[in-house]
C-alpha atoms as one frame of an Amber mdcrd trajectory, in Angstrom:
protein
  26.859  -6.309 -11.689  23.614  -8.105 -11.462  21.473  -9.028  -8.739  19.004
 -12.323  -8.631  16.101 -13.619  -7.165  14.144 -16.945  -7.354  11.220 -18.444
  -6.121  10.611 -22.132  -6.494   7.761 -24.304  -6.627   5.611 -21.768  -6.796
   1.890 -23.398  -6.672   0.656 -21.719 -10.300   0.901 -22.935 -13.878   3.864
 -21.041 -15.888   1.299 -20.114 -18.483  -0.571 -18.001 -16.349   3.033 -15.856
 -15.397   4.372 -15.720 -18.500   2.484 -13.283 -19.906   2.772 -10.939 -16.728
   6.743 -11.717 -17.171   6.651 -10.485 -20.868   5.214  -6.926 -19.189   8.043
  -5.957 -16.930  11.036  -7.449 -18.863  13.516  -4.736 -20.067  11.678  -2.004
 -17.619  13.140  -0.027 -15.268  12.453  -1.006 -11.605  10.228   1.492 -10.492
   8.053   1.266 -13.783   8.453  -2.795 -13.269   6.319  -2.306  -9.762   3.862
  -0.074 -10.746   3.140  -2.339 -13.635   2.961  -5.319 -11.282   0.960  -3.261
  -8.663  -2.078  -2.430 -11.333  -2.007  -5.855 -13.235  -4.740  -8.033 -11.771
  -4.173 -11.524 -10.961  -2.245 -13.716  -8.341   0.988 -14.022 -11.080   1.674
 -10.069 -10.908   1.732 -10.805  -6.904   4.183 -13.371  -7.395   6.474 -11.809
  -9.741   6.384  -8.576  -7.779   7.286 -10.236  -4.710  10.282 -11.711  -6.602
  11.328  -8.563  -8.103  10.913  -6.690  -4.730  13.453  -9.744  -3.140  15.848
  -9.118  -6.427  16.204  -5.202  -5.479  16.722  -5.581  -1.689  19.519  -7.862
  -2.918  20.943  -5.816  -4.824  20.936  -2.888  -2.547  21.871  -4.734   0.467
  24.204  -7.268  -1.082  25.618  -5.444  -4.107  25.342  -1.388  -2.832  24.021
  -1.074  -6.318  21.653   2.132  -6.283  17.623   1.223  -6.665  17.427   4.296
  -9.208  19.605   2.867 -11.725  18.444  -0.372 -11.817  16.112  -2.594 -14.634
  14.711  -5.566 -15.224  17.107  -7.528 -17.150  15.316 -11.044 -17.041  12.399
 -12.685 -16.083  11.402 -16.400 -16.266   8.408 -18.385 -15.437   9.979 -22.160
 -15.954   7.644 -25.212 -15.455   8.284 -26.830 -11.983   7.462 -30.415 -11.147
   3.622 -31.094 -11.370   1.658 -33.168  -8.698  -0.601 -35.572 -10.015  -4.283
 -36.186  -8.483  -7.313 -38.141  -9.457 -10.671 -37.836  -9.170 -13.459 -40.351
  -9.576 -14.632 -40.432 -13.326 -18.176 -42.305 -14.949 -18.007 -45.768 -15.471
 -15.480 -46.456 -12.862 -12.492 -44.547 -14.156 -10.184 -41.934 -12.988  -9.902
 -38.719 -14.307  -6.228 -37.075 -14.134  -5.532 -33.788 -12.465  -2.290 -31.863
 -12.603  -1.284 -29.180 -10.573   1.422 -27.756 -12.117   3.981 -25.328 -10.251
   6.704 -22.551 -11.589  10.105 -21.716 -10.774  10.205 -17.769 -11.101  13.494
 -15.961 -11.676  14.257 -12.607 -11.899  17.470 -10.466 -12.691  18.373  -7.087
 -11.860  21.239  -4.856 -13.587  22.539  -1.544 -13.206  22.220   0.733 -16.253
  25.713   1.736 -17.718
């Protein structure tokens, strides 16, 4: 039995989110939430929100015990990129890539 949560179109690059996701992969739910709470940066806040959502899904939808849950999977995949431009020298245009991510978390019960 597993519970999932997904946050799509998060306005942050997956390069910034992936190191934070590595910190909590395989950890118990309580330990993962503590790690995310004390990790600086916006990426930790985003992943913490998704982990809490997955925990709520597990408890309310699947009647799982929160004490037995662990983070089985965490990923931050590339979402769509918004392309903008700004004026550059000699009449040229410089591209600005505003990247986004899809963040997913899967929680499972310990056997």
